[in-house]
C-alpha positions as CSV (number, residue, x, y, z in Angstrom):
1,M,-15.9,-7.5,100.3
2,S,-15.5,-6.8,103.6
3,K,-18.5,-5.8,106.0
4,E,-16.7,-2.4,106.6
5,S,-17.2,-1.6,102.5
6,K,-21.0,-2.8,102.3
7,P,-22.8,0.3,102.3
8,A,-25.8,-1.6,103.5
9,E,-24.1,-2.4,106.9
10,F,-23.5,1.3,107.7
11,G,-26.6,1.2,110.0
12,T,-30.1,2.8,109.3
13,L,-29.4,6.4,110.6
14,R,-25.9,6.7,109.2
15,S,-26.8,5.5,105.8
16,F,-29.7,7.6,105.7
17,F,-27.3,10.9,106.0
18,W,-23.8,9.9,105.3
19,P,-23.6,6.5,103.0
20,V,-19.9,7.0,102.8
21,H,-16.5,5.3,103.8
22,S,-13.7,7.0,105.4
23,Y,-11.0,6.4,102.8
24,E,-13.9,7.6,100.0
25,L,-13.5,10.9,101.5
26,K,-10.4,11.2,99.2
27,K,-12.1,11.0,96.0
28,L,-16.1,12.5,97.0
29,L,-14.6,15.7,99.0
30,P,-12.9,17.0,95.8
31,M,-15.8,16.5,93.9
32,L,-18.3,17.7,96.4
33,L,-16.2,21.0,96.1
34,M,-15.4,21.2,92.3
35,F,-19.5,20.8,92.0
36,L,-19.9,23.2,94.9
37,C,-17.8,26.1,92.9
38,I,-19.5,25.1,89.4
39,S,-22.9,25.4,90.8
40,F,-21.9,28.7,92.8
41,N,-21.2,30.2,89.1
42,Y,-24.1,28.9,87.7
43,T,-26.5,30.6,90.6
44,I,-24.5,33.9,90.2
45,L,-25.0,33.7,86.3
46,R,-28.6,32.9,86.0
47,D,-30.0,35.5,88.5
48,T,-27.8,37.8,86.6
49,K,-28.8,37.1,83.1
50,D,-32.3,36.9,84.1
51,T,-31.9,40.6,85.8
52,L,-30.1,42.2,82.6
53,I,-32.7,40.8,80.4
54,V,-35.9,41.1,82.5
55,T,-35.4,44.7,83.7
56,S,-34.0,46.2,80.4
57,S,-36.3,44.1,77.7
58,G,-38.9,42.3,79.4
59,A,-39.6,38.6,80.0
60,E,-41.3,38.8,76.6
61,T,-37.5,38.8,75.2
62,I,-36.5,35.5,76.9
63,P,-38.4,33.1,74.6
64,F,-36.9,34.8,71.7
65,L,-33.2,34.4,72.9
66,K,-33.6,30.8,74.0
67,V,-34.7,30.0,70.1
68,W,-32.6,32.4,68.2
69,G,-29.4,32.4,70.6
70,V,-29.0,30.0,72.9
71,V,-30.0,26.7,70.6
72,P,-27.7,28.0,67.8
73,A,-24.9,28.7,70.2
74,A,-25.7,25.1,72.1
75,V,-25.0,23.2,68.8
76,I,-22.0,25.2,68.0
77,F,-20.4,24.2,71.5
78,M,-21.7,20.5,70.9
79,L,-19.7,20.4,67.5
80,L,-16.6,21.8,68.9
81,Y,-16.8,19.9,71.9
82,A,-17.4,16.6,69.7
83,K,-14.4,17.6,67.3
84,L,-12.0,18.8,70.1
85,S,-12.9,15.1,71.9
86,N,-10.8,13.7,69.2
87,I,-7.9,15.8,69.2
88,L,-7.4,16.6,72.9
89,S,-6.5,14.5,75.9
90,K,-9.9,14.4,78.3
91,E,-7.8,16.6,81.0
92,N,-7.1,19.3,78.0
93,L,-10.6,19.2,76.6
94,F,-11.8,20.4,80.2
95,Y,-9.3,23.3,80.6
96,A,-10.2,24.2,76.7
97,A,-14.0,24.2,77.4
98,I,-14.1,25.8,80.6
99,T,-11.5,29.0,80.0
100,P,-13.6,31.1,77.3
101,F,-16.2,31.4,79.6
102,L,-13.9,33.0,82.6
103,V,-12.7,35.3,79.8
104,F,-15.7,36.7,78.7
105,F,-17.6,37.3,82.1
106,A,-14.6,39.0,83.1
107,V,-14.7,40.9,79.9
108,F,-18.1,41.7,79.9
109,A,-17.9,43.3,83.6
110,L,-14.7,45.4,82.6
111,V,-15.4,46.5,78.8
112,L,-18.9,45.4,77.3
113,Y,-20.9,46.8,80.3
114,P,-19.4,50.1,81.1
115,N,-19.7,51.3,77.2
116,R,-23.0,49.6,76.5
117,E,-24.8,52.9,75.5
118,M,-22.2,52.9,72.6
119,L,-22.3,49.5,71.7
120,H,-26.0,49.1,71.9
121,P,-27.8,50.0,68.5
122,N,-30.6,51.9,69.8
123,V,-31.6,54.0,66.7
124,S,-31.6,51.0,64.2
125,A,-33.7,49.0,66.9
126,D,-36.2,51.8,67.0
127,L,-36.3,51.5,63.0
128,I,-36.6,47.7,62.5
129,Q,-39.8,47.6,65.5
130,S,-41.7,50.3,63.7
131,Y,-41.9,48.1,60.9
132,L,-42.8,45.0,62.9
133,P,-45.7,43.8,65.0
134,A,-45.7,44.5,68.8
135,G,-45.4,40.8,69.5
136,L,-41.8,40.8,67.8
137,G,-40.8,43.2,70.5
138,G,-38.8,40.7,72.4
139,L,-36.8,39.8,69.0
140,V,-36.2,43.0,68.5
141,A,-34.8,43.6,72.2
142,C,-32.4,41.0,71.2
143,Y,-30.8,42.9,68.9
144,R,-30.8,46.3,70.6
145,N,-29.3,44.9,73.9
146,W,-26.8,42.4,72.4
147,T,-24.4,42.4,74.7
148,Y,-27.0,41.7,77.1
149,S,-28.1,38.8,75.0
150,L,-25.0,37.5,74.7
151,F,-24.4,37.5,78.2
152,Y,-27.8,35.8,78.4
153,V,-26.6,32.9,75.8
154,L,-23.1,32.2,77.6
155,S,-24.6,32.2,80.9
156,E,-27.0,29.2,79.9
157,I,-24.4,27.4,77.9
158,W,-22.6,27.7,81.2
159,G,-25.2,25.4,83.0
160,S,-25.3,22.9,80.3
161,A,-21.6,22.6,79.1
162,V,-19.4,22.9,82.7
163,L,-22.3,21.7,84.9
164,S,-24.1,18.9,83.1
165,L,-21.6,18.3,80.3
166,M,-18.2,18.5,82.0
167,F,-18.9,17.9,85.5
168,W,-21.1,15.0,85.3
169,G,-19.2,13.7,82.3
170,F,-16.3,13.5,84.7
171,A,-18.2,12.0,87.5
172,N,-19.8,9.2,85.4
173,E,-16.8,8.4,83.8
174,I,-14.9,8.1,87.5
175,S,-17.8,6.6,89.2
176,R,-19.0,2.9,89.8
177,V,-22.5,2.3,90.2
178,N,-22.6,1.4,93.5
179,E,-20.7,4.7,94.0
180,A,-23.4,7.0,92.2
181,K,-26.0,5.3,94.0
182,R,-24.4,6.8,97.3
183,F,-22.4,9.6,96.3
184,Y,-24.9,11.4,93.7
185,T,-27.1,13.0,96.2
186,L,-24.5,14.3,98.5
187,L,-22.6,15.9,95.5
188,G,-26.2,17.6,95.2
189,I,-25.6,19.3,98.9
190,G,-22.4,20.9,97.4
191,A,-24.8,22.4,94.6
192,N,-27.3,23.9,97.3
193,I,-24.6,24.7,99.5
194,A,-23.4,26.7,96.9
195,L,-27.1,28.2,96.7
196,L,-26.8,28.8,100.3
197,M,-23.6,30.9,99.7
198,S,-24.4,32.5,96.3
199,G,-28.0,33.9,97.6
200,P,-26.5,36.2,100.1
201,A,-24.0,37.4,98.3
202,I,-25.7,38.0,95.5
203,V,-28.6,40.0,97.9
204,Y,-25.4,41.7,99.8
205,F,-24.0,43.0,96.1
206,S,-27.1,44.1,94.5
207,D,-28.0,46.1,97.8
208,I,-24.7,47.6,97.7
209,R,-26.1,50.7,95.8
210,K,-27.6,51.9,99.5
211,H,-23.8,52.5,100.3
212,L,-22.9,54.3,97.1
213,P,-22.8,58.4,96.2
214,A,-25.4,59.8,94.2
215,G,-24.5,59.5,90.6
216,V,-22.3,56.0,90.8
217,D,-23.9,53.4,88.5
218,A,-24.8,50.7,91.2
219,W,-25.6,47.6,89.0
220,Q,-22.0,48.5,87.5
221,V,-20.3,48.3,90.8
222,S,-22.3,44.9,91.8
223,L,-21.7,43.3,88.2
224,N,-17.6,43.8,88.9
225,Y,-18.0,42.1,92.5
226,L,-20.1,39.2,90.8
227,M,-18.2,38.7,88.1
228,T,-15.0,38.8,89.9
229,M,-16.6,35.9,92.1
230,V,-17.4,33.9,88.9
231,V,-13.7,33.6,87.7
232,V,-12.2,32.8,90.9
233,S,-14.6,30.3,91.4
234,G,-14.1,29.0,88.1
235,L,-10.3,29.1,88.6
236,I,-10.6,26.9,91.7
237,T,-12.5,24.3,89.8
238,I,-9.6,23.9,87.6
239,G,-7.5,23.4,90.1
240,I,-9.4,20.7,91.6
241,Y,-9.8,18.9,88.4
242,W,-6.0,19.5,87.9
243,W,-5.2,18.0,91.1
244,M,-7.8,15.1,91.0
245,N,-6.1,14.0,87.9
246,R,-2.8,13.5,89.8
247,K,-3.7,12.8,93.2
248,V,-6.8,10.7,93.2
249,L,-7.3,9.2,89.7
250,T,-3.9,7.4,90.1
251,D,-5.3,5.5,93.0
252,P,-6.7,2.3,91.6
253,R,-9.1,2.2,94.5
254,F,-11.0,5.1,93.3
255,Y,-10.4,4.6,89.4
256,D,-9.1,1.8,87.3
257,P,-9.1,2.6,83.5
258,Q,-8.9,-0.8,82.7
259,E,-12.5,-1.2,84.1
260,E,-14.0,1.0,81.2
261,K,-12.6,-1.3,78.7
262,K,-13.9,-4.6,79.8
263,G,-17.0,-6.1,78.4
264,K,-16.3,-3.9,75.3
265,K,-14.7,-4.6,71.8
266,S,-12.5,-1.7,70.9
267,K,-14.2,0.3,68.2
268,P,-12.8,3.4,66.2
269,K,-14.0,7.1,67.2
270,M,-17.0,8.1,65.2
271,G,-17.7,11.3,63.1
272,I,-20.2,13.6,64.6
273,L,-22.9,12.8,61.7
274,E,-22.2,8.7,62.8
275,S,-22.3,9.4,66.3
276,F,-25.8,11.4,65.9
277,A,-26.6,7.8,63.5
278,F,-25.6,5.9,66.6
279,L,-27.8,7.4,68.9
280,A,-30.8,7.8,67.1
281,K,-31.3,3.9,66.6
282,S,-31.1,3.8,70.7
283,K,-34.2,3.8,72.3
284,Y,-32.6,4.1,75.8
285,I,-30.7,7.3,74.3
286,L,-34.0,8.5,73.0
287,S,-35.9,7.9,76.5
288,I,-33.3,10.1,78.2
289,A,-33.6,12.8,75.6
290,I,-37.4,12.8,75.9
291,V,-37.0,13.3,79.9
292,V,-34.4,16.2,79.6
293,I,-36.2,17.9,77.0
294,A,-39.5,17.5,78.2
295,Y,-38.4,19.1,81.8
296,G,-36.8,22.0,80.3
297,I,-39.9,22.7,78.3
298,C,-42.1,22.6,81.3
299,I,-39.8,24.5,84.1
300,N,-39.4,27.0,81.0
301,L,-43.1,27.4,80.3
302,V,-43.6,28.2,84.4
303,E,-40.5,30.2,84.7
304,V,-41.1,32.9,82.1
305,T,-44.8,33.5,83.4
306,W,-43.5,34.0,86.9
307,K,-40.4,36.5,85.9
308,G,-43.3,38.5,83.7
309,Q,-45.1,38.9,87.2
310,L,-41.5,39.3,89.0
311,K,-40.4,42.3,86.8
312,L,-43.7,44.1,87.4
313,Q,-43.0,44.0,91.2
314,Y,-39.1,44.7,91.0
315,P,-38.2,46.8,88.0
316,N,-34.9,48.1,89.2
317,P,-32.0,46.0,88.7
318,N,-30.8,45.7,92.1
319,E,-34.2,45.2,93.6
320,Y,-34.5,42.1,91.2
321,N,-31.3,40.6,91.2
322,A,-31.4,41.0,95.5
323,F,-35.1,39.5,95.2
324,M,-33.5,36.7,93.2
325,G,-30.7,35.9,95.4
326,K,-33.0,35.6,98.4
327,F,-35.1,33.1,96.2
328,S,-32.1,31.3,95.5
329,F,-31.1,31.2,99.3
330,L,-34.6,29.5,100.0
331,T,-34.1,27.0,97.0
332,G,-30.9,25.7,98.6
333,A,-31.8,25.3,101.9
334,T,-35.0,23.3,100.9
335,T,-33.1,21.3,98.5
336,I,-30.2,20.4,101.2
337,V,-33.6,18.9,102.9
338,M,-34.3,17.6,99.9
339,M,-31.0,15.8,98.9
340,F,-31.0,13.5,102.2
341,V,-34.8,12.3,101.5
342,G,-33.9,12.1,97.9
343,G,-30.8,9.8,98.4
344,W,-33.1,7.5,100.8
345,I,-36.0,7.5,97.9
346,I,-33.3,6.1,95.4
347,R,-31.7,3.7,97.6
348,K,-34.6,2.1,99.2
349,K,-37.6,3.3,96.6
350,G,-35.6,2.2,93.2
351,W,-34.7,4.2,90.0
352,G,-38.1,4.3,88.8
353,F,-40.0,5.7,91.7
354,A,-37.3,8.3,92.3
355,A,-37.3,9.4,88.6
356,M,-41.1,9.9,88.9
357,V,-41.1,12.2,91.8
358,T,-40.2,15.2,89.4
359,P,-42.6,15.4,87.2
360,V,-45.6,14.6,89.7
361,M,-43.9,17.2,91.7
362,L,-44.0,19.8,88.4
363,L,-47.6,19.0,87.7
364,A,-49.1,19.6,91.1
365,T,-47.4,23.2,91.4
366,G,-47.4,24.0,88.1
367,V,-51.3,23.5,88.1
368,G,-51.7,25.5,91.0
369,F,-49.5,28.6,89.9
370,F,-51.1,28.8,86.9
371,G,-55.0,28.1,88.7
372,F,-54.0,31.4,90.7
373,I,-52.5,33.5,87.6
374,I,-55.9,32.4,85.8
375,F,-58.8,33.0,88.3
376,R,-56.8,35.5,90.7
377,D,-59.6,37.9,89.8
378,N,-62.0,35.8,91.3
379,L,-60.2,35.8,94.7
380,A,-59.9,39.5,94.9
381,G,-61.8,39.5,98.2
382,F,-59.6,37.0,99.7
383,I,-56.5,38.6,99.0
384,S,-57.8,41.8,100.4
385,V,-58.0,40.1,103.7
386,L,-54.7,39.1,103.6
387,G,-53.1,42.6,103.4
388,T,-51.5,42.1,100.0
389,T,-51.8,42.5,96.4
390,P,-52.3,39.9,93.9
391,L,-49.1,40.9,92.1
392,M,-47.1,40.3,95.0
393,L,-49.2,37.3,95.9
394,A,-48.8,35.9,92.4
395,V,-44.9,36.5,92.8
396,L,-45.1,34.5,95.7
397,F,-46.9,31.7,94.1
398,G,-44.3,31.6,91.5
399,M,-41.7,31.7,94.3
400,A,-43.1,28.9,96.0
401,Q,-43.7,26.6,92.9
402,N,-40.2,27.3,91.3
403,I,-38.5,26.3,94.9
404,L,-40.7,23.3,95.1
405,S,-39.7,22.0,91.6
406,K,-36.3,22.6,91.4
407,S,-35.7,21.3,94.7
408,T,-36.9,17.7,93.6
409,K,-35.1,18.7,90.2
410,Y,-31.8,18.8,92.0
411,S,-32.2,15.8,94.5
412,L,-34.3,13.5,92.3
413,F,-34.2,14.5,88.7
414,D,-30.2,15.2,88.4
415,P,-29.2,12.2,90.1
416,T,-31.6,9.5,88.5
417,K,-30.7,11.1,84.8
418,E,-26.8,11.1,85.3
419,M,-27.2,7.4,86.8
420,A,-29.0,6.5,83.5
421,Y,-26.0,7.0,81.9
422,I,-23.4,4.8,84.0
423,P,-24.1,1.4,82.2
424,L,-23.7,2.4,78.8
425,D,-20.5,2.2,76.7
426,Q,-17.5,4.6,76.6
427,E,-18.9,5.6,73.1
428,S,-22.7,6.2,74.2
429,K,-21.6,8.3,77.1
430,V,-19.5,11.1,75.6
431,K,-21.4,11.2,72.3
432,G,-24.8,11.0,73.6
433,K,-23.9,12.8,76.7
434,A,-22.8,15.9,74.6
435,A,-25.6,15.5,72.6
436,I,-28.6,15.7,75.5
437,D,-27.1,18.0,77.6
438,V,-25.7,20.4,75.7
439,V,-28.5,20.1,72.5
440,G,-31.3,18.1,74.1
441,A,-31.4,20.6,77.2
442,R,-31.1,23.8,75.4
443,L,-33.7,22.3,72.6
444,G,-36.0,22.0,76.3
445,K,-35.9,25.2,76.9
446,S,-36.2,26.9,73.7
447,G,-39.0,24.3,72.9
448,G,-41.1,25.9,75.6
449,S,-39.6,29.3,74.3
450,F,-40.7,28.2,71.0
451,I,-44.2,27.8,72.1
452,Q,-44.4,30.9,74.0
453,Q,-42.9,33.0,71.2
454,G,-45.9,31.8,68.7
455,L,-48.6,32.5,71.0
456,L,-46.8,35.8,71.9
457,V,-46.9,36.9,68.1
458,V,-50.5,35.8,68.1
459,F,-52.0,37.1,71.3
460,G,-49.6,40.4,72.0
461,S,-48.4,39.4,76.0
462,I,-47.7,36.9,78.8
463,A,-51.1,37.4,80.7
464,A,-53.1,36.4,77.3
465,I,-50.8,33.3,76.3
466,T,-51.1,32.2,80.1
467,P,-54.2,29.4,79.6
468,Y,-52.5,28.1,76.5
469,V,-49.1,27.8,78.4
470,A,-50.8,25.7,80.9
471,V,-52.3,23.0,79.0
472,A,-48.7,22.7,76.7
473,M,-47.3,22.3,80.4
474,I,-49.3,19.4,81.2
475,G,-49.0,17.7,77.9
476,F,-45.3,17.5,77.9
477,I,-45.5,16.3,81.3
478,V,-47.5,13.4,80.5
479,A,-44.9,12.5,78.0
480,W,-42.2,12.9,80.3
481,M,-43.7,10.6,82.4
482,F,-44.3,7.7,79.6
483,A,-40.4,8.2,78.6
484,A,-39.5,7.7,82.2
485,G,-41.6,4.4,82.7
486,S,-39.7,3.2,79.6
487,L,-36.3,4.0,80.9
488,S,-36.9,2.5,84.3
489,R,-37.5,-0.9,83.0
490,Q,-34.4,-0.4,80.5
491,F,-32.4,0.7,83.2
492,N,-33.2,-2.2,85.8
493,A,-32.9,-4.7,83.2
494,L,-29.1,-3.4,82.4
495,T,-28.1,-3.1,85.8
496,S,-29.7,-6.3,86.9
497,G,-28.1,-8.3,84.1
498,E,-31.2,-9.1,82.5
499,K,-32.1,-8.8,78.9
500,P,-34.2,-5.8,78.8
501,K,-37.7,-5.9,77.1
502,D,-37.0,-2.5,75.3
503,K,-34.1,-2.4,72.7
504,V,-31.2,-0.8,74.3
505,P,-27.7,-0.1,72.8
506,A,-26.0,-3.0,71.9
507,A,-22.2,-2.1,73.2
508,T,-23.3,-2.3,76.7
509,P,-20.4,-3.1,79.1
510,A,-20.3,-4.8,82.5
511,I,-21.6,-3.1,85.4
512,K,-18.8,-1.5,87.3
513,T,-18.7,-2.9,91.2
514,E,-16.7,-1.6,94.2
515,P,-13.2,-3.0,94.6
516,E,-12.6,-5.9,97.4
517,H,-10.7,-4.5,100.1
518,V,-11.0,-3.1,103.7
519,A,-12.5,0.8,103.9
520,S,-9.6,2.5,105.9
């Protein structure tokens, strides 16, 4: 390999900010733009789904939706995806997976939301609620506002199916380990540029009610604009994927399908039950699953409590969505800075150290947020000196906690998690990633929701369950740290060619390295 092609010889300052060769831009830039478009949609859908549910049904509805809506939908998607992966080509599988989402979001804005009064069964929902305890009000609200619930579920699946499974599966397939160490944190910059773009867009179109005449449904107008952007961005994503398959992946400098066959014995495609049996025997895959599930549980435990405070401060959907747009912008700006720091941490401190940063950050900020919520009555005198209210300060504390935890998630958790798949054989990558990212991630979030759901039935409100939620979060973060430590040992053994201390998948291919050629 020539001097020019060695990342280590870029120079300290350049390698810190941009460890990429000029010839690699043909591969990196379209991936960056593709990730930007998918993440742009993810941000808009994430903020819009929360606005629809929280302002109409309350934050108490979210735990029920995640358990009874998101998990079944994720399982159904995973089963269909696994089935289609044995029938369709990889390219057609991508198109078949993303298109139904874009169709639904267009139909929601044009048909379902305008006719919500006719479609929502308010009379029967009132009757059901009269027979159930107050703690199950969130479950009844899922039924009452079923079009919003469907929007929420598909928006959640977009993050797992399109962002985690489709994009990162594509990136892992076409990336070598050496490229991943340099590219993946830079790809994350695309996601956070998307936050910088989508945040102001959400604020602008949510504040559009100020310019509309009386009697016009401002939220309907906002939805029309927001969903138009989602559909257009999705079509751009499809176009980039089509172009890369014809102009980039045909260049052996960027992708050599023969490398996937080296070090592996050919093996028949496994059925769904066989796939689960195969993955259950792998401690490596199990460690990734625990990390993903623990993250989902912990972040969900914090977010639902924060959103409950947020609804009290901003009950109007336009105001709520405008605040979420500002939150997304600040998250993007913070994470872009963290991306450069995260890339340096991964390259200099190693995979294991980088993987531990996110749980430590979530533990520190989560304890601080819950501590303020639980003991804020004892701080009334101090809060009055600041010239604000306990509610507003709780909203700001929660926002800071979410920004810091998400910035480390995007800059360190996601890249290290995706890098962990690279040394695996193709069967483990495809089936394991589908099971972990689509079902595992959703089980994580709905696991947190299940905990909150049970507590709500017993105690009746988010405020009453906050101390118990805090204790549960700390417990899952400890489990997360143990799993990350085990995974670090296994990953380092695989990528260094040593025999691992922990059992890993038997069919592990040789690690991909960069081809020897001179950078252009």
